[in-house]
N, C-alpha and C positions, 0 to 999 in steps of 0.2 A: 178413434174408433176403428177396429179393422175392417176393410171393406172386402165383399166377395163377388166374384164373378160366377155366373152360372147359366144354364141353358134349359128352358123348359120344353118339353113337346106340347103342342097347342096351347101357347102362352094366351093370357088374358090382353084385351087391348091395351090396358093401362101399361102393361109390361112392354108391349110392342112399341108404345109411343114415348116409353121411358118416363111418363108422368109418375109412375109407381115409384122410381128409382131416384127421385130427388132427393136433396138433403132433408127438406121439409117432411117429405112422406115418409122417408125412413125413420125420421124424429118421432112421427107420430105412430111407428111401429114399436117404439120403446118398449120393452117387457114391463107388465104392470108392477113387477116386484120393485121396479125402480122408487116408486112412491115410498117406500120404506126405508130410504134414506132421509126423509124427513122427520124432524125431531119428534113430532106428535106420534108418528108410527113406529117409532125405534122400539119401544117398549115391547110391541106386538111382535116384532121382528125378533128381539132377542128371546122373548119366552117361546116362540115357535121353534127356532133352533134348539133351545133346552129340551123342549118336549120330544122334539124327533130325537135327539141324543137319548132322552130317558128309553124312548120307543127301542130303539136300536139296542140299549144297554140291557132290556128285559130279553130280548132275542138272543143276545149274546150271552147272558147268566143262565137261561135255560139251556144252552148248548153245553157249557161248562159243567152245570149241575149233573145234567145227564151222563157226561162223561164220567166225573166221579163216582156217580152211582153204579156204572159199569165196572169201573175198575175195584171198586170197594166190594161189591158184591161177589165178582170174580176172584177176589182174593178169599173169600168165604165158601167159594165152590158153588155159588149159586148164581143162576142166570138171572138177568134183569128182566123185568116183566114186558119189556117194550122190544120192538125190532125196528130195524132201521140204524141210519149213521148220523149222529146229532150234528157231525159237522156238515153235511151236507143237506139235512132236511131243511123244509120251510116251515115258517113260523107254527102255522097250523098243525104240522105233524110234530113238533116240538111239544106243543101244548098236548096233543094226543099221548105223546110219549110220557110225557111228566105225569099225567093223568094215569096212566097204567101203573104207575108205583103208589097211587094214591087209593086209600080204602074210600072207594065211592060209595059206601053204605054210610058213611059220615057226613052229616049234613054240612060241615064246616069244609070238607074235602070237594063237594061239589060245587059250593060256594066259591072256592078258590079257583077252581075250572073255569066256572061262569065269568068269573073276573078277569082271568087272563085271556079269554076270547073277547070280552069286552075292550080289554086294553090292546089286541091286536087288530080290532075293527076300527077303534080310535087312531091307531098309528097309521093305519091304511087311509083313513079319512084324512088325517093332517097331511099326508104325502100326496094324495091325489085330489083332495077337495077342497083344500085352504082357499087355493085361487081360483074355484071353480066360479062359473058365470054369475050364480045366484049368491054367491058369497060377497061379491066385489062391492056391493051397495053398503055392505056394513063399515068399510075402511074409508067412505067418504064423508061421514059426519061423525061428529063427536061423539053422541049418543051410540052410532054404530061401533065405534072404536072401543068403547067401554065395554059393550056388550060382548065384543071379541075378547077383550082382556079376561073378563070374568069367565068365559068359557073356557078359555085356556088354563086359567088357575084351577077350575075345576078337574081339567084333563090331568093335572100333576098328581092330584090326590088318588087317580085311578093308578097310574104308573108306579108313582115312588114306593107305595108299601108293598106292591108286587116284586118289585127289584130286591127289595130286602128279604121278603120272604124266602124266594128262589135261593138268593145268595146265601141265607142262612141255611137252608137244607143243603146246598152244595158244600158249603164247608164242614158241614157236621159228618157229611159221607168222606171228604176229604182228610179228616182229622183220622179216619178208620184205616186210612193208608199211609199215615204219617204227615199229612201236611196239616200240622195242627196251628194253633194261633201262635204258638211261641216259635214255631219254625219259619211262619210267614214273617214274625217280626224280627227273626236273626238274617232273614233274606234282604229285608227292607234295609236293615241297619248295613248289612254288606254293601248293597247298591247304593247307598248314600255315602259310605265311605269310599268306594270307587268313583262316585262322581265328584266327591270332595277332591280326590287325587288328580283326577283328569282336569279339573279346573286349576289346580296348583301347578299342575305341568304345563298347561296353556299359559299361564301367567308369566312362569318361568322362561316358556319357549318365545314369547312374543313381547314380554316386558311389561310394565303397568301402563295401560293406555291412558290413564289419567293421573298424571304425575302430581298435579296440584291437589288433589283429593286428602 
């Protein structure tokens, strides 16, 4: 583990005496996250990482969707209802921009916006509250760990459908400017063919690394 040198203004007594910097004291300061290397906690760690990825995925899909909306409406000579740049907007502003394109007189539209804000708050809670002091007690007992797992699994049911909904809307607007499913499939096949060619060129350049296979 790397060691650091530092200097404090008005240091505490344990720093002055060196007691706080002994190997034993430093190990006591190990990040709590280190406990997630334990087999019993690895599933919580895996699921947490997956949910954080889904939360980020939702934010990215909103940016992409709003970009396609702007392009598609611009081609029709219509201005989008929202203002601001999706590429730099905060999560809450992305939801506001998406909301402006929905008919909020419709009950379903209002529910979608409510769920988007709920997902945003959950993502922020995961990012900033997962290791909060009052949460740590749950990771220390089998019953507490099961409670955490169940809560994380319920969170997945919030994120996943919203990612799919926003992606569906974005792809529909993208189709208006020629980014159809067929076009995406052709791009995918082209990328796969390029990847196969790169792999073949590498094998030819460096030879078969496993001649006995």
